[in-house]
ROKE-367960 format. One record per residue (C-alpha): residue number from 1; residue in one letter; z, x, y. Coordinates in Angstrom, 3 decimals. Layout:
REM ROKE-367960
 seq type       up     east    north
 NUM    A        Z        X        Y
...
***
This chain:
REM ROKE-367960
 seq type       up     east    north
   1    M  -22.153   57.064    7.477
   2    K  -22.110   55.033   10.450
   3    L  -20.154   56.131   13.465
   4    R  -18.547   53.782   15.581
   5    A  -16.358   54.229   18.690
   6    I  -13.089   53.194   16.706
   7    C  -13.613   56.260   14.416
   8    L  -11.234   58.196   16.682
   9    M   -9.015   61.372   16.660
  10    T   -5.851   59.870   15.304
  11    V   -2.730   61.539   15.349
  12    V   -0.439   61.949   12.312
  13    L    3.256   62.307   13.484
  14    A    5.670   62.964   10.678
  15    L    9.125   61.879   10.920
  16    A   12.369   63.483    9.053
  17    A   16.077   62.587    9.818
  18    C   17.924   65.666   11.028
  19    G   21.001   64.933    8.082
  20    G   24.120   64.994   10.063
  21    S   22.816   66.585   13.494
  22    N   21.220   62.944   14.080
  23    K   22.759   60.792   16.609
  24    S   20.140   57.553   16.133
  25    N   18.289   56.609   12.708
  26    S   15.549   54.954   14.601
  27    Y   13.210   56.510   17.896
  28    T   10.837   55.281   20.257
  29    V    7.268   56.673   20.297
  30    G    5.241   56.684   23.505
  31    G    3.129   58.968   25.559
  32    T    0.951   58.859   28.388
  33    I   -2.394   58.250   29.550
  34    S   -5.093   59.115   31.865
  35    G   -8.928   57.912   32.603
  36    L   -8.565   53.938   31.770
  37    T   -9.899   52.518   35.260
  38    T  -10.805   48.851   34.127
  39    G   -9.427   46.182   31.450
  40    S   -7.028   47.384   28.712
  41    V   -6.686   49.730   24.971
  42    V   -4.762   48.361   22.267
  43    L   -2.902   51.145   21.004
  44    A   -1.570   50.559   17.219
  45    Y    0.898   52.284   15.400
  46    N    0.537   52.302   11.305
  47    G   -1.934   49.652   12.130
  48    G    0.781   46.881   12.593
  49    T    2.800   47.559   15.742
  50    T    1.085   47.349   19.342
  51    V    0.838   48.263   22.287
  52    T   -1.489   46.679   25.237
  53    V   -1.434   49.516   28.266
  54    S   -3.758   48.341   31.343
  55    A   -5.862   50.322   34.039
  56    G   -3.622   51.907   36.418
  57    A   -0.925   52.995   33.607
  58    T    0.168   56.389   33.309
  59    T    2.856   55.963   30.279
  60    W    3.324   53.791   27.458
  61    V    5.750   53.171   24.701
  62    F    5.798   50.795   21.743
  63    P    8.112   48.143   21.245
  64    G   11.075   48.528   19.447
  65    A   11.974   51.622   17.544
  66    F   11.026   53.241   14.424
  67    P   13.106   54.552   11.429
  68    A   13.623   58.595   11.451
  69    G   12.102   60.137    8.000
  70    S    9.274   58.392    8.459
  71    S    5.759   58.962    8.657
  72    Y    3.075   57.161   10.950
  73    T   -0.639   57.206   12.942
  74    V   -1.177   56.430   16.533
  75    T   -4.887   54.856   16.486
  76    V   -7.382   53.123   19.253
  77    Q   -7.307   49.265   17.607
  78    T   -9.271   48.121   20.189
  79    Q  -11.243   49.880   22.866
  80    P  -11.450   48.848   26.745
  81    V  -15.116   47.302   27.744
  82    G  -17.320   49.725   29.113
  83    E  -14.717   52.823   28.671
  84    L  -14.124   54.782   25.365
  85    C  -10.368   56.332   24.753
  86    G   -9.138   58.924   22.108
  87    V   -5.835   59.685   20.852
  88    Y   -4.099   63.487   20.787
  89    G   -0.415   64.317   20.496
  90    D    2.780   66.560   20.461
  91    G    1.076   68.644   17.542
  92    N    0.954   67.848   13.581
  93    E    3.648   67.328   11.340
  94    A    6.544   66.653   14.332
  95    T   10.072   66.358   13.471
  96    L   11.415   63.779   15.229
  97    A   14.619   64.295   16.413
  98    A   14.366   62.722   19.780
  99    D   12.832   60.013   21.051
 100    V    8.403   61.212   21.456
 101    T    7.056   60.926   25.221
 102    D    4.162   63.337   24.433
 103    V    1.387   61.572   22.627
 104    G   -1.279   61.541   25.094
 105    V   -4.340   59.115   25.384
 106    V   -7.453   60.124   27.442
 107    C  -10.215   56.745   28.405
 108    S  -13.848   57.939   29.468
 109    P  -16.690   55.706   30.699
 110    F  -18.665   58.017   29.367
 111    G  -18.101   59.141   25.926
 112    Q  -16.773   61.766   23.364
 113    W  -18.275   63.941   21.072
 114    T  -18.310   63.996   17.162
 115    W  -19.532   66.694   14.536
 116    V  -21.704   64.679   12.082
 117    S  -23.104   67.545   10.040
 118    G  -24.129   71.031    9.428
 119    G  -22.739   74.123    9.469
 120    S  -20.049   75.389   12.603
 121    G  -21.363   78.767   12.012
 122    E  -24.280   80.286   12.524
 123    N  -27.588   81.424   10.687
 124    A  -27.610   78.822    7.969
 125    S  -30.200   78.493    5.019
 126    G  -32.056   75.174    4.971
 127    A  -31.311   73.119    1.589
 128    Y  -34.272   71.358    1.176
 129    G  -33.587   69.077   -1.855
 130    T  -36.242   66.986   -3.477
 131    L  -39.350   66.216   -0.988
 132    G  -39.112   62.417    0.341
 133    A  -35.364   61.902   -1.292
 134    A  -32.274   61.445    0.248
 135    S  -29.331   63.643   -0.509
 136    A  -26.025   64.662    0.980
 137    S  -26.594   68.117    0.090
 138    N  -29.635   67.997    2.038
 139    I  -29.637   70.062    5.588
 140    P  -32.016   71.685    8.021
 141    G  -31.642   75.521    8.284
 142    A  -30.887   76.821   11.788
 143    R  -33.218   76.721   14.305
 144    Y  -34.100   76.395   17.708
 145    G  -36.965   75.078   19.569
 146    S  -37.818   72.109   16.998
 147    S  -40.003   69.055   17.926
 148    A  -37.729   65.313   17.977
 149    W  -38.585   61.980   17.963
 150    T  -37.212   58.945   17.534
 151    D  -38.711   56.080   15.278
 152    S  -38.853   52.157   15.645
 153    A  -36.494   51.942   12.815
 154    G  -33.844   54.000   14.444
 155    N  -34.344   57.031   12.341
 156    L  -34.236   60.840   14.244
 157    W  -36.869   63.030   13.309
 158    V  -37.300   66.795   13.489
 159    F  -40.169   69.594   13.064
 160    G  -40.119   73.131   12.745
 161    G  -38.865   75.637   15.374
 162    Q  -38.125   78.919   14.841
 163    G  -35.505   79.538   12.053
 164    Y  -33.880   79.922    8.761
 165    D  -35.710   78.494    5.652
 166    A  -34.555   77.730    2.531
 167    S  -34.472   81.216    1.192
 168    G  -32.476   82.512    4.001
 169    A  -35.685   84.491    5.689
 170    L  -36.084   83.872    9.763
 171    G  -39.728   83.173   11.054
 172    S  -41.278   80.148   12.206
 173    L  -41.248   76.875   10.063
 174    N  -43.327   73.523    9.672
 175    D  -40.980   71.120    7.542
 176    L  -40.641   67.799    8.819
 177    W  -37.024   66.109    8.277
 178    Q  -35.591   62.716    9.038
 179    F  -31.960   62.073    9.599
 180    S  -30.634   58.034    9.254
 181    P  -27.680   57.459   11.610
 182    S  -26.916   54.156    9.038
 183    T  -26.931   56.777    5.891
 184    G  -25.674   59.809    7.433
 185    L  -28.499   61.307    5.157
 186    W  -31.300   64.555    5.811
 187    T  -34.888   63.604    3.523
 188    W  -37.180   66.496    3.614
 189    M  -40.596   64.906    4.467
 190    S  -43.521   66.895    4.725
 191    G  -44.086   70.116    5.400
 192    A  -43.054   73.580    3.319
 193    S  -39.814   74.907    2.234
 194    G  -41.032   78.552    3.565
 195    N  -41.900   80.326    6.787
 196    N  -45.099   81.313    8.858
 197    V  -47.443   78.593    7.096
 198    H  -50.977   78.051    8.649
 199    G  -51.920   74.659    9.146
 200    V  -54.571   72.718    7.137
 201    Y  -56.277   70.219    9.528
 202    G  -58.952   68.236    7.434
 203    T  -61.163   66.353    9.188
 204    Q  -60.574   65.930   12.829
 205    G  -59.263   61.651   13.420
 206    V  -58.745   61.198    9.947
 207    A  -55.569   60.726    8.153
 208    S  -55.138   63.114    4.966
 209    S  -51.513   63.455    2.484
 210    G  -53.020   67.211    2.677
 211    N  -52.779   67.539    6.030
 212    V  -50.115   69.445    8.049
 213    P  -49.384   71.039   11.176
 214    G  -49.195   74.772   10.853
 215    S  -45.538   75.971   11.635
 216    R  -44.665   76.488   15.170
 217    Y  -42.334   76.423   17.941
 218    S  -41.550   74.895   21.258
 219    A  -44.096   72.555   20.912
 220    S  -44.215   69.283   22.807
 221    A  -43.718   65.694   21.589
 222    W  -43.876   62.118   21.926
 223    T  -43.167   58.794   19.953
 224    D  -45.725   55.724   20.546
 225    A  -44.772   51.865   20.415
 226    S  -45.913   51.506   16.849
 227    G  -43.221   54.708   15.735
 228    N  -46.087   57.194   15.316
 229    L  -45.130   60.815   15.980
 230    W  -47.023   63.137   18.453
 231    L  -47.349   66.556   18.343
 232    F  -49.001   69.073   20.752
 233    G  -49.624   73.076   20.782
 234    G  -46.739   75.274   20.615
 235    F  -46.569   79.012   19.562
 236    G  -46.975   79.586   15.798
 237    Y  -50.123   79.254   13.158
 238    G  -53.506   77.745   13.676
 239    A  -55.469   77.111   10.279
 240    T  -55.986   80.807   10.124
 241    G  -55.052   84.493   11.547
 242    S  -51.883   85.327   13.225
 243    E  -49.570   83.596   15.402
 244    G  -50.234   82.671   18.949
 245    K  -50.211   79.629   21.486
 246    L  -51.815   76.323   20.406
 247    N  -53.648   73.264   21.857
 248    D  -53.937   70.987   18.754
 249    L  -52.824   67.844   19.116
 250    W  -51.396   66.119   15.822
 251    K  -50.327   62.223   14.704
 252    Y  -47.959   61.104   12.127
 253    T  -47.431   58.028   10.585
 254    P  -43.691   57.476    9.023
 255    G  -45.293   54.357    7.038
 256    S  -48.229   56.059    5.444
 257    G  -46.492   59.489    5.450
 258    Q  -49.339   61.668    6.367
 259    W  -50.802   63.744    9.357
 260    T  -54.090   63.432   11.388
 261    W  -55.444   65.932   13.915
 262    V  -56.498   64.262   16.696
 263    S  -57.767   66.684   19.388
 264    G  -57.432   70.351   20.092
 265    G  -58.633   73.733   18.415
 266    T  -57.527   74.836   15.275
 267    G  -56.994   78.862   16.394
 268    S  -55.112   80.154   18.976
 269    D  -55.155   80.797   22.375
 270    A  -57.504   78.558   23.371
 271    G  -58.201   78.515   27.303
 272    G  -58.096   75.029   29.351
 273    V  -61.222   73.231   30.017
 274    Y  -60.132   71.712   33.012
 275    G  -63.307   69.263   34.064
 276    V  -63.384   67.433   37.303
 277    L  -59.747   66.545   38.816
 278    G  -58.574   62.864   37.907
 279    A  -62.068   62.318   36.162
 280    T  -61.506   61.335   32.416
 281    S  -63.709   63.352   29.729
 282    S  -64.211   64.071   26.453
 283    G  -64.808   67.666   26.864
 284    T  -61.382   68.332   29.105
 285    T  -58.632   69.847   26.987
 286    P  -54.545   71.447   27.995
 287    G  -54.921   74.919   27.257
 288    A  -52.629   76.376   24.006
 289    R  -49.355   76.680   25.816
 290    Y  -45.793   76.329   24.289
 291    A  -42.700   75.295   26.282
 292    A  -44.571   72.280   28.149
 293    S  -42.661   68.966   29.168
 294    A  -43.874   65.567   27.420
 295    W  -43.077   62.250   28.527
 296    I  -44.814   58.855   27.609
 297    D  -45.519   56.229   29.442
 298    A  -45.206   52.371   29.111
 299    S  -48.846   51.707   28.578
 300    G  -48.562   54.410   25.534
 301    S  -50.463   57.547   27.342
 302    L  -48.734   60.895   26.635
 303    W  -47.957   63.025   29.532
 304    L  -47.980   66.722   29.519
 305    F  -46.805   69.398   31.822
 306    G  -46.700   73.387   32.626
 307    G  -45.578   75.653   29.987
 308    Y  -46.495   78.950   28.878
 309    G  -50.144   79.064   28.367
 310    V  -53.961   79.582   29.144
 311    D  -55.269   78.763   32.080
 312    S  -58.822   77.509   33.080
 313    N  -60.151   81.614   33.225
 314    G  -58.404   82.488   30.257
 315    H  -55.205   83.969   31.890
 316    V  -51.933   83.799   30.196
 317    G  -49.074   83.083   32.421
 318    E  -46.738   79.740   33.506
 319    L  -48.461   76.609   34.538
 320    D  -48.315   73.854   36.718
 321    D  -50.856   71.341   35.608
 322    L  -49.782   67.708   34.624
 323    W  -52.317   65.968   32.118
 324    K  -52.436   62.775   30.204
 325    F  -53.616   61.775   27.190
 326    S  -54.980   58.016   25.900
 327    P  -54.569   57.004   22.602
 328    V  -57.229   54.222   22.697
 329    S  -60.012   56.644   24.083
 330    G  -59.036   60.271   22.698
 331    D  -59.414   61.874   25.769
 332    W  -57.144   63.939   27.893
 333    T  -57.235   63.494   31.412
 334    W  -56.747   66.368   33.998
 335    V  -54.135   64.715   36.721
 336    G  -52.879   67.278   38.911
 337    G  -51.630   70.599   39.811
 338    G  -53.436   73.919   39.399
 339    D  -55.949   74.680   36.471
 340    A  -55.029   78.802   37.120
 341    G  -51.566   80.245   36.096
 342    N  -48.219   81.155   38.225
 343    A  -48.561   78.616   41.238
 344    S  -45.766   78.488   43.804
 345    G  -43.728   75.169   44.519
 346    V  -44.552   72.864   47.410
 347    Y  -41.292   70.741   47.567
 348    G  -42.381   69.380   51.236
 349    T  -39.396   66.794   52.437
 350    Q  -36.529   66.197   50.022
 351    G  -36.959   62.677   49.442
 352    A  -40.067   61.878   50.375
 353    P  -43.159   61.934   48.021
 354    A  -46.534   63.951   49.408
 355    A  -50.312   64.262   48.303
 356    S  -49.608   68.172   48.488
 357    N  -46.070   67.876   46.482
 358    T  -46.175   69.855   43.136
 359    P  -43.168   71.467   41.107
 360    G  -43.952   75.797   40.226
 361    A  -45.572   77.068   37.529
 362    R  -42.739   76.848   34.461
 363    Q  -42.013   76.636   31.185
 364    A  -38.544   74.889   29.151
 365    S  -38.393   72.066   32.006
 366    S  -36.433   69.021   30.580
 367    A  -37.992   65.949   31.385
 368    W  -37.250   62.034   31.282
 369    T  -39.152   58.712   31.961
 370    D  -36.898   56.321   33.851
 371    A  -37.065   52.662   33.386
 372    A  -39.319   51.918   36.344
 373    G  -41.789   53.940   34.547
 374    N  -41.340   57.134   36.850
 375    L  -41.429   61.339   35.368
 376    W  -38.506   63.322   36.041
 377    L  -38.605   67.040   35.907
 378    F  -35.572   69.091   35.611
 379    G  -35.410   73.131   36.249
 380    G  -37.239   75.399   33.178
 381    Y  -38.306   78.995   34.296
 382    G  -41.180   79.432   36.610
 383    Y  -41.851   79.718   40.026
 384    D  -39.649   78.802   43.467
 385    S  -41.388   78.255   46.953
 386    N  -41.410   81.260   47.723
 387    G  -43.455   83.076   44.965
 388    N  -40.033   84.416   43.055
 389    V  -39.858   83.700   39.161
 390    G  -37.003   82.681   37.621
 391    E  -34.438   79.908   36.282
 392    L  -34.550   76.936   38.280
 393    N  -32.417   73.979   39.451
 394    D  -35.311   71.431   41.306
 395    L  -35.306   67.813   40.308
 396    W  -38.592   66.192   41.094
 397    Q  -39.710   62.806   39.894
 398    Y  -43.455   61.953   39.285
 399    N  -44.924   58.464   40.543
 400    Q  -47.861   57.094   38.596
 401    A  -48.620   54.830   40.729
 402    S  -49.013   56.680   44.084
 403    G  -50.057   60.058   41.391
 404    Q  -47.235   61.637   44.072
 405    W  -44.577   63.984   42.898
 406    M  -41.149   64.063   45.083
 407    W  -38.259   66.864   45.049
 408    V  -35.289   65.030   44.869
 409    S  -32.515   67.330   44.246
 410    G  -31.687   71.361   43.432
 411    V  -32.785   74.256   45.513
 412    Q  -36.246   75.253   46.660
 413    A  -34.953   78.951   45.380
 414    F  -34.627   80.262   41.385
 415    G  -30.844   81.538   40.342
 416    A  -28.452   78.635   41.664
 417    S  -25.327   78.366   40.747
 418    G  -23.911   75.217   39.469
 419    L  -21.710   72.950   41.543
 420    Y  -19.567   71.243   39.273
 421    G  -16.586   69.052   41.824
 422    A  -14.509   67.268   39.703
 423    Q  -15.277   66.820   36.055
 424    G  -15.788   62.722   35.592
 425    T  -16.805   61.909   39.677
 426    A  -19.917   62.162   40.697
 427    A  -20.443   63.594   43.801
 428    V  -23.408   63.999   46.651
 429    G  -23.096   67.778   46.481
 430    N  -22.757   68.231   42.419
 431    V  -25.643   69.869   41.099
 432    P  -26.539   71.963   37.494
 433    G  -27.111   75.090   38.029
 434    A  -30.529   76.569   37.618
 435    R  -31.588   77.157   33.950
 436    Q  -34.223   76.489   31.136
 437    A  -34.561   74.774   27.468
 438    A  -31.486   72.296   27.883
 439    S  -31.419   68.940   26.286
 440    T  -32.135   65.883   27.766
 441    W  -31.949   61.998   27.300
 442    S  -32.196   58.780   28.963
 443    D  -30.032   55.688   28.051
 444    S  -30.789   51.967   28.631
 445    A  -29.167   52.307   32.002
 446    G  -31.713   54.467   33.512
 447    N  -29.396   57.362   33.740
 448    L  -30.942   60.920   33.035
 449    W  -28.549   63.002   30.747
 450    L  -28.312   67.125   30.595
 451    F  -26.751   69.156   27.982
 452    G  -26.801   73.304   28.281
 453    G  -29.843   75.348   27.543
 454    Y  -29.877   79.344   29.270
 455    G  -28.973   79.570   33.204
 456    Y  -26.124   79.900   36.061
 457    D  -22.673   78.569   35.105
 458    A  -20.367   77.952   38.677
 459    A  -19.652   81.327   39.015
 460    G  -23.335   82.867   39.378
 461    E  -23.350   84.314   36.190
 462    L  -26.250   84.090   34.318
 463    G  -25.835   83.234   30.033
 464    T  -26.061   80.342   27.211
 465    L  -24.254   77.261   28.927
 466    N  -22.340   73.722   26.665
 467    D  -21.793   71.784   30.429
 468    L  -23.283   67.635   29.991
 469    W  -24.151   65.815   32.672
 470    Q  -25.538   62.482   33.822
 471    Y  -27.733   61.586   36.561
 472    S  -27.545   58.379   38.375
 473    S  -31.260   57.669   39.713
 474    A  -29.869   54.449   41.533
 475    S  -26.926   56.533   43.261
 476    G  -28.713   59.691   43.154
 477    Q  -26.295   61.753   42.126
 478    W  -24.609   64.092   39.585
 479    T  -21.589   63.784   36.944
 480    W  -20.609   66.983   35.339
 481    V  -19.266   64.674   32.167
 482    S  -17.793   67.385   29.518
 483    G  -18.304   70.899   28.326
 484    A  -17.140   74.190   30.245
 485    S  -18.203   75.630   33.943
 486    K  -18.501   78.443   32.281
 487    F  -20.763   80.537   30.276
 488    N  -21.062   81.634   26.543
 489    A  -18.568   78.939   25.514
 490    D  -17.692   78.376   21.733
 491    G  -17.873   75.360   19.879
 492    L  -15.085   73.174   19.180
 493    Y  -15.981   71.043   15.829
 494    G  -12.555   69.378   14.858
 495    S  -12.714   67.168   11.978
 496    Q  -16.226   66.025   11.146
 497    G  -16.749   62.532   11.719
 498    I  -14.174   61.974   14.198
 499    A  -14.571   61.832   17.921
 500    S  -11.921   63.229   20.053
 501    V  -11.612   64.092   23.588
 502    S  -11.118   67.943   22.515
 503    T  -14.509   68.609   20.345
 504    V  -17.747   69.714   22.017
 505    P  -20.689   71.489   20.911
 506    G  -20.882   75.241   22.075
 507    A  -23.087   76.701   24.516
 508    R  -26.553   76.803   23.119
 509    Q  -30.946   76.265   24.320
 510    A  -33.334   75.111   22.831
 511    A  -31.374   72.427   20.429
 512    S  -33.192   68.870   19.387
 513    A  -31.898   65.612   21.555
 514    W  -32.570   62.479   20.972
 515    T  -31.012   58.681   21.802
 516    E  -30.239   55.876   19.438
 517    A  -31.687   52.669   20.544
 518    S  -29.364   50.389   19.004
 519    S  -25.969   52.314   20.864
 520    G  -27.422   54.415   23.530
 521    N  -25.501   56.990   21.430
 522    L  -26.931   60.645   22.354
 523    W  -27.483   63.094   19.352
 524    L  -28.028   66.990   19.550
 525    F  -29.229   69.278   16.691
 526    G  -28.953   73.207   16.651
 527    G  -30.907   75.119   18.921
 528    V  -29.694   79.147   19.448
 529    G  -26.080   79.796   20.829
 530    Y  -22.605   79.215   19.910
 531    G  -20.607   77.850   16.989
 532    S  -16.960   77.678   16.655
 533    T  -17.132   81.731   16.286
 534    G  -20.307   83.339   17.127
 535    N  -23.954   83.513   18.399
 536    G  -26.932   82.314   16.442
 537    Y  -29.247   79.671   14.955
 538    L  -27.272   76.924   14.726
 539    N  -27.930   73.790   12.211
 540    D  -25.174   71.349   13.287
 541    L  -25.954   67.891   14.351
 542    W  -23.493   66.274   16.985
 543    Q  -23.190   62.698   18.077
 544    F  -21.928   61.810   21.601
 545    V  -20.492   57.996   21.365
 546    R  -20.899   56.184   24.073
 547    P  -18.388   52.923   25.379
 548    E  -19.584   49.845   23.687
***
């Protein structure tokens, strides 16, 4: 199933004559339009009669009149360049007793949500089918804290998390799934259909069909230029023993379908071995942790920041250490931050990079890489400039060439409310509220996207969020794109497979996210939060369809 922007909500209006009370046998059909700022959109009546509506218009009407008693559909035949328009109406099955003037068209330069698959409820079990075989009935169970990748063929991958297995039991998972946007089908690729499974490590550096990471959630993930999937740490199961914090690094090769244990230990709760700052050594390795931030750079190096884990002294807390791993040499390098936990942030001057700047220790931050290769970090749960701990909304940029952090936006203190402004309008004063475990994307234009998480809404209330934001690194401004400015919003699902101005995922945290390379569309899966009527673990898959 290939979802295209043209598959927008259609309004079906049933027209019926009203017997002897009618004074006319035909009526006009039209309505309103908003948000169209450039070009024009072509609307169609029953796929035939069309009207072209140009930028700046507020109303429209089809030419001519149509017979009473007939039924019709209004659709978008041609989208405007750089915008996406959807149709909504005066209600389904409306009776034509006069000219219709309230069929609405809404356009946006950002896009619209589509509910693609999965349930609109909570706590669904997984439907695994046959290992390696795609099927329309397959679907991962509801979960949060999964790891996500996009491969070179454009497929979406998800691993593990905390959630529901094939039997409906709640626990930690190690199942690996692939979703094909072209077919709309899920495939169970590896791992168990049960929960709380220990890892099978094999020989370090050697791929094997028997190898598999143990069940875990909140692990860090990367995709390299060859399409290999990388996985680090998380909270879960090593080779033996009880659940704990992990520091094992794994590589999965889609071509062979095999896992390779690359580095780190097979147990849990290992302390970090930092070595000398900036010096690569075969003996250095990050300590066990979960909810760390991850990036991959143009050279293929993997970057890791913070999380909740074990420092060099064996103490457990929030971390602010920055690491780089070279797949070529197989070595970790401690690049920045401290080797002890719970450090306060050093912000310096906003907009000015400095060697002394560093984000405070934190977990569940949001991370992006821009087109210039800079690493970006937003919020999370951790320490502000005063040593207080809570949700943060500071935005940071790390320049690899200079090795310096720059505080870009947000505040130095925890607990900031969101400043939303007007929906769809960028402004200097706009900024998302402090939050952790939000979902993120980067688009081809270098914009950073942020969705949901657990944090503060416009009124300063703490809860789960479903607001979608875009940050332009060119203008330095945030735009509130969709969703609510208030916490704990239910999902509005609409019709499965149909993009609409009225559909939006419910508030959630720790959902998986991907960017589709071919179209630039954004994808979102699961998390813990709100479905259509309640709160729990989710397994709904959404696509944010962007203008072509």
